[in-house]
RODO-2510 file (C-alpha; in nm, 4 decimals, decimal comma):
residues 451
     n   res          X          Y          Z
     1     m     9,9235     5,3918     5,9581
     2     s     9,8931     5,3313     5,5802
     3     s     9,6605     5,5729     5,3975
     4     s     9,2790     5,4679     5,3941
     5     p     9,1533     5,3226     5,0973
     6     f     8,8118     5,5085     5,1137
     7     p     8,7547     5,8053     4,8919
     8     h     8,5778     6,1090     5,0424
     9     e     8,5910     6,0182     5,3911
    10     t     8,5963     6,1532     5,7550
    11     k     8,9369     6,0823     5,9550
    12     i     8,8616     6,0921     6,3039
    13     q     9,1732     6,0111     6,5291
    14     l     9,2034     6,0262     6,9497
    15     g     9,4428     6,2877     7,0230
    16     p     9,5547     6,3606     7,3802
    17     p     9,3352     6,3276     7,6490
    18     g     9,0631     6,5732     7,6246
    19     t     9,1639     6,6762     7,2463
    20     i     9,0073     6,5224     6,9283
    21     s     9,1435     6,6068     6,6056
    22     s     8,9195     6,5557     6,2849
    23     r     8,8464     6,6581     5,9311
    24     r     8,4763     6,6335     5,8155
    25     r     8,2916     6,6503     5,4991
    26     r     7,9354     6,6210     5,4662
    27     l     7,8088     6,2609     5,3775
    28     p     7,5617     6,1092     5,2085
    29     p     7,2593     6,0201     5,4358
    30     f     7,2663     5,6457     5,5432
    31     c     6,9849     5,5182     5,4093
    32     c     6,8028     5,3010     5,6810
    33     r     6,5325     5,1320     5,4677
    34     e     6,8419     4,9569     5,3252
    35     m     6,9031     4,7457     5,5938
    36     a     7,2239     4,7288     5,7396
    37     k     7,4171     4,3986     5,6828
    38     s     7,6865     4,4315     5,8922
    39     v     7,7027     4,5939     6,2537
    40     l     7,9650     4,7228     6,4743
    41     v     7,9080     4,7942     6,8274
    42     v     8,1762     4,9628     7,0775
    43     g     8,0762     4,8396     7,4225
    44     g     7,9667     4,5110     7,5656
    45     s     7,7776     4,5901     7,8892
    46     l     7,4061     4,5697     7,8745
    47     t     7,3216     4,8360     7,6469
    48     g     7,5841     4,7076     7,3709
    49     l     7,4564     4,2988     7,4094
    50     m     7,0854     4,4194     7,3794
    51     h     7,1789     4,6202     7,0410
    52     g     7,4267     4,3448     6,8971
    53     l     7,1480     4,0881     7,0076
    54     q     6,8628     4,2412     6,8384
    55     h     7,1054     4,2872     6,4978
    56     k     7,1989     3,9651     6,5296
    57     r     6,8286     3,8538     6,5503
    58     l     6,7424     4,0524     6,2423
    59     g     7,0033     3,8622     6,0283
    60     n     7,2859     4,0747     6,0376
    61     n     7,6422     3,9988     6,1290
    62     v     7,7728     4,1798     6,4429
    63     t     8,0741     4,2294     6,6224
    64     i     8,0781     4,3817     6,9633
    65     i     8,4307     4,5462     7,0382
    66     e     8,4777     4,5766     7,4436
    67     q     8,8087     4,7045     7,6115
    68     d     8,7573     4,5202     7,9510
    69     s     8,9108     4,1466     7,9182
    70     g     8,7146     3,8626     7,9949
    71     e     8,3785     3,8524     8,1415
    72     r     8,2754     4,1984     8,3092
    73     v     8,2611     4,2743     8,6559
    74     s     7,9259     4,3181     8,7766
    75     q     7,9954     4,4448     9,1418
    76     d     7,6793     4,2605     9,2619
    77     a     7,4482     4,5692     9,1358
    78     g     7,0906     4,5588     9,1131
    79     i     6,8709     4,7091     8,8317
    80     g     6,5198     4,8087     8,7222
    81     f     6,3480     4,5665     8,5190
    82     g     6,0916     4,7543     8,3525
    83     d     5,8545     4,7341     8,0652
    84     n     6,1252     4,7796     7,7658
    85     v     6,3781     4,5286     7,9284
    86     a     6,1034     4,2458     7,9760
    87     s     5,9614     4,3378     7,5849
    88     f     6,3324     4,3296     7,4657
    89     l     6,3850     3,9730     7,6648
    90     a     6,0242     3,8636     7,5422
    91     k     6,1310     3,8930     7,1760
    92     y     6,5039     3,8131     7,1594
    93     d     6,5498     3,5735     7,4615
    94     a     6,5598     3,2053     7,3869
    95     t     6,7138     3,0565     7,7155
    96     g     6,3639     3,0583     7,8568
    97     l     6,5251     3,1412     8,2038
    98     q     6,3893     3,3488     8,4736
    99     a     6,5242     3,7201     8,4438
   100     s     6,4019     3,8886     8,7313
   101     i     6,2823     3,9193     9,1009
   102     p     5,8737     4,0201     9,1209
   103     n     5,8330     4,2660     9,4141
   104     h     5,4877     4,3279     9,5319
   105     a     5,5384     4,6897     9,7281
   106     r     5,7731     4,9659     9,8425
   107     r     5,8332     4,9608    10,1788
   108     i     5,9718     5,3056    10,3373
   109     a     6,1662     5,3826    10,6591
   110     y     6,2144     5,7107    10,8408
   111     y     6,5326     5,7329    11,0363
   112     q     6,5598     5,4226    11,2839
   113     r     6,1687     5,3726    11,2467
   114     p     6,1277     5,0782    10,9865
   115     d     5,8164     5,0714    10,8294
   116     v     5,6464     5,4261    10,8233
   117     y     5,4672     5,3959    10,5040
   118     r     5,4147     5,1122    10,1994
   119     i     5,3429     5,1756     9,8351
   120     m     5,1601     4,8730     9,7402
   121     k     5,2515     4,8690     9,3567
   122     p     5,4372     4,5657     9,2249
   123     l     5,8211     4,6085     9,0467
   124     a     6,0496     4,3591     8,9082
   125     l     6,4201     4,4122     8,9571
   126     t     6,7144     4,1632     8,8790
   127     s     7,1256     4,1780     8,8832
   128     w     7,3391     4,3464     8,6269
   129     g     7,5821     4,0573     8,6405
   130     y     7,2833     3,8121     8,5641
   131     l     7,1132     4,0078     8,2859
   132     y     7,4570     4,0623     8,1451
   133     r     7,5279     3,6512     8,1114
   134     l     7,1344     3,5965     7,9646
   135     l     7,2409     3,8653     7,6886
   136     r     7,5994     3,6914     7,6284
   137     a     7,4201     3,3253     7,6319
   138     n     7,1820     3,4908     7,3504
   139     f     7,4182     3,7069     7,1481
   140     d     7,7457     3,4877     7,1265
   141     g     7,6889     3,1409     7,3151
   142     h     7,8823     3,2555     7,6218
   143     a     7,8295     2,9825     7,8739
   144     s     7,8296     3,0517     8,2234
   145     a     7,6891     2,9283     8,5691
   146     a     7,3548     3,1332     8,4741
   147     c     7,3448     2,9559     8,1401
   148     r     7,5655     2,6085     8,1252
   149     d     7,3678     2,5522     7,7689
   150     p     7,3329     2,8585     7,5441
   151     p     7,0539     2,8108     7,2868
   152     a     7,1525     2,7763     6,9533
   153     a     7,1493     3,0221     6,6840
   154     l     6,7878     3,0560     6,5454
   155     p     6,6919     3,0407     6,1901
   156     g     6,7590     3,3859     6,0323
   157     d     6,9849     3,4815     6,3072
   158     g     7,3421     3,6972     6,1810
   159     s     7,6639     3,5774     6,3156
   160     a     7,7638     3,7333     6,6298
   161     t     8,1512     3,7886     6,7716
   162     f     8,2324     3,9457     7,1088
   163     l     8,5965     4,0910     7,0843
   164     a     8,7056     4,1389     7,4433
   165     g     9,0408     4,3288     7,5035
   166     k     9,0052     4,5927     7,2724
   167     k     9,0460     4,9779     7,2805
   168     v     8,9043     5,1576     7,0289
   169     v     9,1690     5,4665     6,9116
   170     g     9,0082     5,5841     6,6246
   171     l     8,7110     5,5624     6,3133
   172     d     8,7238     5,6339     5,9837
   173     v     8,3478     5,7260     5,7885
   174     s     8,3075     5,6980     5,3953
   175     s     7,9732     5,7163     5,2297
   176     s     7,9887     5,3466     5,2109
   177     e     8,0934     5,2067     5,5511
   178     v     8,2621     5,2910     5,8905
   179     t     8,6095     5,1441     5,9784
   180     v     8,6796     5,0939     6,3384
   181     r     9,0461     5,1038     6,4463
   182     f     9,1310     4,9478     6,8091
   183     v     9,4272     4,8065     6,9853
   184     d     9,4975     4,4991     7,1451
   185     v     9,5162     4,5953     7,5540
   186     a     9,7552     4,3114     7,6179
   187     t     9,9481     4,3286     7,2733
   188     n     9,8980     4,6930     7,1588
   189     k     9,8883     4,5741     6,8195
   190     e     9,6421     4,7651     6,6317
   191     e     9,3433     4,6045     6,4232
   192     s     9,0516     4,7261     6,2174
   193     l     8,7213     4,6193     6,1033
   194     s     8,4716     4,7854     5,8781
   195     a     8,0839     4,7853     5,8772
   196     d     7,7845     4,9392     5,7578
   197     l     7,6832     5,1030     6,0893
   198     l     7,8387     5,1547     6,4124
   199     i     7,6556     5,1802     6,7477
   200     g     7,8340     5,3356     7,0179
   201     a     7,7184     5,1809     7,3301
   202     d     8,0228     5,2444     7,5511
   203     g     7,8821     5,4348     7,8291
   204     l     7,9443     5,7387     8,0675
   205     r     8,2789     5,7950     7,9135
   206     s     8,2108     5,7070     7,5299
   207     t     8,4940     5,6991     7,3202
   208     v     8,2960     5,6941     6,9995
   209     r     8,0892     6,0109     7,1482
   210     k     8,4173     6,2238     7,1716
   211     l     8,5468     6,0425     6,8303
   212     v     8,2579     6,2101     6,6375
   213     g     8,3146     6,5334     6,8426
   214     a     7,9756     6,5319     6,9879
   215     p     7,9116     6,8101     7,2762
   216     t     7,8898     6,6549     7,6100
   217     r     7,7701     6,8312     7,9374
   218     e     7,8504     6,6750     8,2485
   219     r     7,7455     6,7519     8,6114
   220     y     7,8475     6,6192     8,9524
   221     a     7,5380     6,5979     9,1515
   222     g     7,6818     6,6639     9,4795
   223     y     7,6612     6,3116     9,6530
   224     v     7,7636     5,9766     9,6383
   225     a     7,6554     5,6412     9,6417
   226     w     7,7582     5,4057     9,8928
   227     r     7,7219     5,0356     9,7342
   228     g     7,7677     4,7005     9,8551
   229     s     7,6038     4,3588     9,9093
   230     v     7,5400     4,0591    10,1232
   231     k     7,4081     3,6531    10,1119
   232     e     7,0551     3,6534    10,2380
   233     s     7,1857     3,3461    10,4161
   234     l     7,4273     3,5833    10,6100
   235     v     7,1806     3,8194    10,7914
   236     s     6,9402     3,7613    11,0748
   237     k     6,5912     3,5848    10,9975
   238     e     6,4068     3,9488    11,0592
   239     t     6,6239     4,1534    10,8003
   240     f     6,6059     3,8714    10,5348
   241     e     6,2246     3,8913    10,5575
   242     y     6,2310     4,2802    10,5778
   243     f     6,4042     4,2907    10,2292
   244     s     6,2569     3,9923    10,0909
   245     d     5,9622     4,0662     9,8220
   246     w     6,0265     4,4551     9,9255
   247     l     6,2050     4,7558     9,7652
   248     c     6,2791     4,9206    10,0514
   249     l     6,3730     5,2874    10,0984
   250     n     6,5397     5,4247    10,4409
   251     i     6,5411     5,8176    10,4325
   252     t     6,7764     5,9858    10,6884
   253     k     6,9209     6,3288    10,7514
   254     r     7,0022     6,4530    10,4183
   255     s     7,0519     6,1017    10,2662
   256     y     6,8629     5,7912    10,1854
   257     l     6,9220     5,4372    10,1388
   258     v     6,7595     5,1730     9,9024
   259     g     6,7769     4,7882     9,9327
   260     y     6,6510     4,4754     9,7788
   261     a     6,7014     4,1306     9,6847
   262     i     6,8567     4,0333     9,3314
   263     p     6,9762     3,7103     9,1984
   264     t     7,3543     3,6168     9,2032
   265     d     7,5253     3,6391     8,8699
   266     g     7,4915     3,2605     8,8260
   267     g     7,0975     3,2940     8,8258
   268     n     7,0574     3,1722     9,1808
   269     f     6,6881     3,2696     9,2849
   270     t     6,6567     3,0680     9,5763
   271     p     6,5508     3,2615     9,8580
   272     g     6,8474     3,2499    10,1555
   273     e     7,0844     3,2205     9,8272
   274     r     7,0130     3,5675     9,6879
   275     l     7,1697     3,8488     9,7594
   276     i     7,0705     4,1657     9,9539
   277     t     7,2162     4,4810     9,7617
   278     f     7,2242     4,8422     9,9001
   279     l     7,3165     5,1563     9,8049
   280     w     7,3028     5,4963    10,0512
   281     y     7,3091     5,8199     9,8688
   282     r     7,5230     6,0752    10,0948
   283     n     7,6284     6,4183    10,0418
   284     l     8,0275     6,4971     9,9409
   285     a     8,1304     6,8390     9,8281
   286     d     8,3067     6,8370     9,5291
   287     d     8,7123     6,8895     9,5597
   288     s     8,6794     6,8736     9,9322
   289     a     8,9424     6,7226    10,1680
   290     e     8,6769     6,4766    10,2297
   291     m     8,6203     6,3977     9,8717
   292     r     8,9978     6,3239     9,8067
   293     e     9,0140     6,1355    10,1127
   294     t     8,7061     5,8942     9,9914
   295     f     8,8328     5,8593     9,6681
   296     t     9,1888     5,7852     9,7286
   297     d     9,2101     5,4282     9,7445
   298     t     9,4314     5,1867     9,9550
   299     n     9,7166     5,1999     9,7112
   300     g     9,7083     5,5689     9,7341
   301     a     9,5530     5,6311     9,3775
   302     y     9,2912     5,8646     9,3134
   303     h     8,9944     5,7810     9,1426
   304     q     8,7926     6,0044     8,9320
   305     t     8,4394     5,8242     8,9149
   306     t     8,4335     5,5005     9,1274
   307     v     8,6577     5,3212     9,4104
   308     p     8,6303     4,9622     9,3201
   309     r     8,5320     4,6670     9,5039
   310     g     8,8309     4,5983     9,7753
   311     l     9,0094     4,9225     9,7258
   312     l     8,8242     5,1456     9,9709
   313     r     9,0604     5,2656    10,2561
   314     p     8,9340     5,0748    10,6221
   315     e     8,9444     5,4267    10,7678
   316     v     8,6688     5,5856    10,5378
   317     w     8,4271     5,2433    10,5299
   318     a     8,4578     5,2879    10,9216
   319     r     8,3162     5,6460    10,9071
   320     v     7,9979     5,4831    10,7027
   321     l     7,9657     5,1993    10,9153
   322     a     7,9580     5,4325    11,2285
   323     a     7,7134     5,6364    11,0648
   324     a     7,4529     5,3709    10,9746
   325     k     7,4245     5,2462    11,3302
   326     t     7,3182     5,5759    11,4449
   327     e     7,1192     5,7047    11,1420
   328     a     6,9596     5,3854    10,9563
   329     t     6,6919     5,1334    11,0599
   330     a     6,8415     4,8070    11,2052
   331     p     6,7661     4,5705    10,8709
   332     f     6,9757     4,8610    10,6518
   333     a     7,2562     4,8880    10,9592
   334     e     7,3070     4,4732    10,9761
   335     v     7,3339     4,4637    10,5744
   336     i     7,5787     4,7597    10,5383
   337     g     7,7798     4,5976    10,8796
   338     a     7,7774     4,2679    10,6412
   339     a     7,8455     4,4027    10,3129
   340     r     8,1274     4,2122    10,1225
   341     a     8,3582     4,4399     9,9490
   342     p     8,1530     4,8028     9,9185
   343     f     8,2373     5,0464     9,6982
   344     v     8,1791     5,4218     9,6290
   345     t     8,0657     5,5810     9,2837
   346     k     8,0142     5,9787     9,2422
   347     i     7,6535     6,0719     9,1042
   348     g     7,5882     6,3052     8,8395
   349     d     7,4580     6,3670     8,4991
   350     a     7,6146     6,3509     8,1246
   351     f     7,4378     6,4576     7,7824
   352     s     7,5565     6,4370     7,4622
   353     g     7,4543     6,7041     7,2115
   354     a     7,3417     6,4570     6,9678
   355     a     7,2852     6,0733     6,9057
   356     s     7,3389     6,0093     6,5587
   357     f     7,6311     6,1060     6,3198
   358     h     7,7247     6,0804     5,9186
   359     g     7,3851     6,0323     5,8239
   360     g     7,2946     5,7928     6,0653
   361     r     7,6169     5,5696     5,9864
   362     v     7,7066     5,6250     6,3519
   363     v     7,4350     5,6199     6,6031
   364     v     7,5361     5,6896     7,0240
   365     v     7,2673     5,4958     7,2542
   366     g     7,2053     5,4127     7,6399
   367     d     7,4510     5,6025     7,8580
   368     a     7,6732     5,6975     7,6064
   369     f     7,3998     5,9642     7,4490
   370     a     7,2437     6,0283     7,7882
   371     s     7,3736     5,9033     8,1634
   372     f     7,1355     6,0375     8,4406
   373     r     7,1021     5,9650     8,8133
   374     p     7,0365     5,6058     8,8866
   375     h     6,7405     5,6688     9,1480
   376     a     6,4864     5,5153     8,9239
   377     a     6,6848     5,2634     8,8046
   378     a     6,6348     5,2994     8,4186
   379     a     7,0125     5,2779     8,2682
   380     a     6,8744     4,9260     8,1228
   381     e     6,5490     5,0778     8,0308
   382     q     6,6791     5,3014     7,8373
   383     g     6,8801     5,1083     7,6426
   384     a     6,6093     4,8873     7,5794
   385     l     6,4117     5,1612     7,4854
   386     h     6,6661     5,2891     7,2503
   387     a     6,6895     4,9538     7,0800
   388     r     6,3155     4,9568     7,0226
   389     l     6,2869     5,3093     6,8666
   390     l     6,5929     5,2256     6,6149
   391     e     6,4413     4,9131     6,5248
   392     d     6,1276     5,1246     6,3488
   393     v     6,4355     5,3457     6,1732
   394     y     6,6285     5,0116     6,0449
   395     r     6,2680     4,9012     5,8913
   396     g     6,1690     5,2027     5,7173
   397     d     5,8832     5,3012     5,9639
   398     a     6,0483     5,6154     6,1148
   399     t     6,3305     5,8712     6,0549
   400     l     6,6377     5,9176     6,2373
   401     d     6,5173     6,2362     6,3344
   402     d     6,2141     6,0934     6,4977
   403     w     6,4256     5,8200     6,6884
   404     e     6,6784     6,1444     6,8347
   405     r     6,3669     6,3437     6,9219
   406     e     6,2089     6,0766     7,1164
   407     a     6,5574     5,9939     7,2642
   408     r     6,5952     6,3435     7,3898
   409     v     6,2530     6,3154     7,5520
   410     y     6,3271     6,0374     7,7115
   411     a     6,6313     6,1623     7,8572
   412     r     6,5026     6,4595     7,9616
   413     q     6,2174     6,3322     8,1411
   414     m     6,4189     6,0628     8,3068
   415     a     6,6735     6,3300     8,4264
   416     l     6,4482     6,5309     8,5839
   417     l     6,2328     6,2177     8,7252
   418     n     6,5705     6,1416     8,8913
   419     r     6,6651     6,4681     8,9993
   420     v     6,3193     6,5019     9,1700
   421     i     6,3489     6,1703     9,3597
   422     g     6,6800     6,1843     9,4672
   423     d     6,6303     6,5560     9,6113
   424     f     6,3203     6,5079     9,7584
   425     c     6,4636     6,1615     9,9740
   426     r     6,7755     6,3696    10,0440
   427     g     6,5967     6,6501    10,1968
   428     a     6,7277     6,8980     9,9575
   429     v     6,4131     7,1404     9,9629
   430     f     6,5046     7,4187     9,7071
   431     p     6,6676     7,1738     9,4665
   432     f     6,3662     6,9356     9,4817
   433     l     6,0910     7,2063     9,4389
   434     s     6,2859     7,3456     9,1441
   435     a     6,3248     6,9939     8,9706
   436     f     5,9455     6,9178     9,0542
   437     f     5,8028     7,2462     8,8917
   438     s     6,0574     7,1431     8,6165
   439     y     5,9732     6,8478     8,5952
   440     v     5,5620     6,8844     8,5731
   441     g     5,6314     7,2135     8,3124
   442     f     5,8051     6,9341     8,1103
   443     l     5,5080     6,6872     8,1266
   444     l     5,2686     6,9693     8,0401
   445     w     5,4918     7,0809     7,7323
   446     q     5,4747     6,7174     7,6100
   447     k     5,1137     6,6738     7,6212
   448     v     5,0557     6,9956     7,4475
   449     r     5,3480     6,8593     7,1672
   450     r     5,1759     6,5423     7,0870
   451     r     4,7930     6,6993     7,0489
***
């Protein structure tokens, strides 16, 4: 690698796993009142696409760098469609397509009693894969079954490029720009791009966060989520009706399940053709024999976080099926029994020590900044919130300190709320009480602080 052409710069390079080498100097603040004209986004998932689309609509030239090749795999995952995501799409989506499924209430089951309590509060839900394709259609004109005729660029849009199959290995930061170095995962050829602003949206295991040396706290929560989905047409009429228009929860012994209908990745919202997706949160001790067996796949490989679809060992899944028959209500047991290619993932939290670096020329957003337990289904909400708050910074209506403070407050609040929900529904009494009083105390402190 030749020497960098940028004087007085910061050089950062990934070393062996778990190590970072860097030489830093204090750089002049990045003046956000002078809008960035070129932007690099590392990470092509939902948060990366939202930030990339936002900058495209603001007239900036954007390149997203994504490690995965081709179209991202969705795992048929459902996500919450809250106010921040809805506002983001209302402002930037040009497809005019339906984005979510409205549900009018929550239904709570207790063990095998299917309907013990109802919370009549509406909410909207969608699928990760469908929202991904909607954002891709807007960002770089990616055509798919979800949007076969992507919208043309709007007047004032900047350029948009999506680079797939590129693994980031280093970055150089100078007083005038940031340069990202990456290798093609197929050819191992190294390339680089430079821009005014770098946004790290590369998730829980963020490479950008590691490259800037941000301290990170990660913690396993002590339980996992078994996940899967089934087409509505493949279950009984009673089970179809049970989940249709409802977010359903089923509390069992030291665990609980969540299930609801979502559109397909291709954007099919027709009742009977949609998917019913479920999550079953079950305790699993870290470093136990059961943990090692659960996260060892059919090929004998051990996975640190998730055993992907199609790789669960039959004997491991058989135990889950047996438990569903005796612990879950009949509609959940049927969905679990009919699930296609289920998978399992560890639940935990991860928080970055900072959100902006090098005077604001590098920022980390979404799960790269804070990843919390999924009980409130707020990961996409956080990504959209970060985009909204950062737009105020780009326009000069807020400072980087303002943005980082609000990002921290939201992350802390959501982390505590997710602990409250997860611990209560799993029957973890003392952790729940601790999380509940911490959550209430945090809300009171925020109320006093904002006076």
